[in-house]
C-alpha positions as CSV (number, residue, x, y, z in Angstrom):
1,M,112.6,-41.1,-22.0
2,A,109.9,-42.4,-24.8
3,N,111.9,-43.9,-28.3
4,T,109.2,-45.5,-29.8
5,I,105.5,-43.9,-30.9
6,A,103.9,-46.1,-28.8
7,A,105.9,-44.7,-25.9
8,F,105.3,-41.6,-25.9
9,Y,101.5,-42.2,-26.4
10,A,102.0,-44.1,-23.5
11,D,103.5,-40.9,-21.4
12,E,101.0,-38.5,-23.0
13,L,98.0,-40.7,-21.7
14,T,99.4,-41.3,-18.5
15,D,99.7,-37.1,-17.9
16,W,96.6,-37.1,-19.2
17,S,95.3,-39.5,-16.6
18,H,96.9,-38.0,-13.3
19,H,95.2,-34.4,-14.8
20,I,92.2,-35.9,-14.6
21,D,92.7,-37.2,-11.8
22,L,93.6,-34.1,-10.1
23,Y,90.7,-32.3,-11.5
24,S,88.3,-35.0,-10.6
25,G,89.5,-34.4,-6.7
26,E,89.1,-30.8,-7.0
27,A,85.5,-30.7,-8.5
28,E,84.5,-33.2,-5.5
29,E,86.3,-30.9,-3.2
30,F,83.9,-27.9,-5.0
31,E,80.6,-30.5,-4.5
32,E,81.5,-30.6,-0.8
33,R,81.8,-26.7,-0.3
34,L,78.4,-26.0,-2.4
35,K,77.2,-28.6,0.1
36,E,78.3,-26.6,3.0
37,V,76.8,-23.3,1.4
38,I,73.1,-24.7,1.2
39,Q,73.4,-25.7,4.8
40,R,74.9,-22.5,6.3
41,N,72.0,-20.7,4.2
42,N,68.3,-20.9,4.1
43,I,68.6,-18.5,1.1
44,P,66.2,-19.9,-2.0
45,A,68.3,-18.1,-4.5
46,I,71.3,-19.4,-3.0
47,G,69.8,-22.8,-3.5
48,E,69.0,-22.2,-7.3
49,A,72.6,-20.7,-7.4
50,V,74.6,-24.0,-5.9
51,D,72.1,-26.4,-8.0
52,H,73.7,-24.7,-11.1
53,F,77.5,-25.3,-10.3
54,Q,76.8,-28.8,-9.2
55,D,74.9,-29.1,-12.7
56,M,78.3,-27.9,-14.1
57,L,80.4,-29.6,-12.1
58,T,78.5,-33.1,-12.6
59,G,78.5,-32.3,-16.9
60,I,82.7,-31.9,-16.4
61,L,83.5,-34.5,-13.9
62,N,80.9,-37.0,-16.9
63,K,83.2,-35.9,-19.3
64,L,86.5,-36.5,-17.4
65,F,85.1,-40.0,-17.0
66,R,84.7,-40.4,-20.7
67,L,87.8,-39.2,-21.3
68,Q,89.2,-41.5,-18.8
69,E,87.6,-44.3,-20.1
70,E,88.7,-43.2,-23.9
71,I,92.0,-43.1,-22.8
72,Y,92.5,-46.8,-21.3
73,Q,90.9,-47.9,-24.4
74,Q,93.9,-46.1,-26.4
75,E,96.2,-47.6,-23.7
76,E,95.2,-51.1,-24.3
77,K,95.4,-50.3,-28.6
78,L,99.3,-49.5,-27.3
79,R,100.1,-52.7,-26.1
80,T,100.7,-56.0,-27.7
81,D,101.1,-59.0,-25.7
82,G,101.8,-56.2,-22.5
83,S,104.2,-54.5,-24.2
84,L,104.4,-51.5,-25.8
85,A,103.8,-52.0,-29.7
86,G,107.1,-51.0,-31.7
87,N,106.9,-48.3,-34.1
88,S,105.4,-50.5,-37.1
89,S,102.5,-51.1,-35.4
90,I,101.0,-47.6,-34.6
91,T,98.4,-47.4,-37.4
92,T,96.8,-44.4,-39.2
93,E,93.7,-45.1,-36.3
94,T,95.6,-45.4,-33.7
95,E,97.2,-41.9,-34.5
96,K,94.1,-40.3,-35.8
97,Q,92.4,-41.6,-31.9
98,Q,95.7,-39.9,-29.9
99,N,95.2,-36.9,-32.1
100,L,91.5,-36.9,-31.4
101,L,92.1,-37.6,-27.5
102,R,94.4,-34.8,-27.4
103,R,91.9,-32.5,-28.5
104,F,89.3,-33.6,-26.4
105,M,91.7,-33.4,-23.1
106,Q,92.0,-29.6,-24.2
107,A,88.7,-29.0,-24.5
108,V,87.9,-30.6,-21.4
109,E,90.8,-28.9,-19.3
110,K,89.9,-25.4,-21.0
111,E,85.9,-26.2,-19.8
112,Y,87.1,-27.6,-16.5
113,I,89.2,-24.0,-15.6
114,D,86.1,-22.0,-16.5
115,V,83.8,-24.1,-14.4
116,K,86.7,-24.1,-11.5
117,Y,87.1,-20.2,-11.6
118,A,83.4,-19.7,-12.0
119,C,83.0,-22.0,-8.6
120,Y,85.5,-19.9,-7.0
121,D,83.9,-16.9,-7.5
122,F,81.0,-17.9,-6.6
123,L,82.0,-19.4,-3.1
124,S,84.0,-16.4,-2.4
125,G,81.0,-14.3,-2.7
126,T,78.8,-16.5,-0.7
127,L,81.2,-16.0,2.1
128,K,80.8,-12.0,2.0
129,K,77.3,-12.4,2.8
């Protein structure tokens, strides 16, 4: 259990990193499924739709990777000589950055969920045809 602010922030960052790994893996699976749709169907409209969903996935993956990089940077700010910093070492800048990351993570998660379900809807619709 976290007993310092740095430990709490570090736990939160670790949790976000795990979610990003999960979302990235799922997005890559969607990309593979979309490639399969293209290989099975020679309908031009399908290709345009697949491109749209691939663009959406690429956009969300880029945001996830950027967020992951910012998480790594924040984790570095929480450590002093390899150990988590004490409460007195946490600056207002570090707190502000954690709050910004939290809001960014929430926004990216919401966007990812929208993209995920749009892909599910599209893929299930192509299987009917």
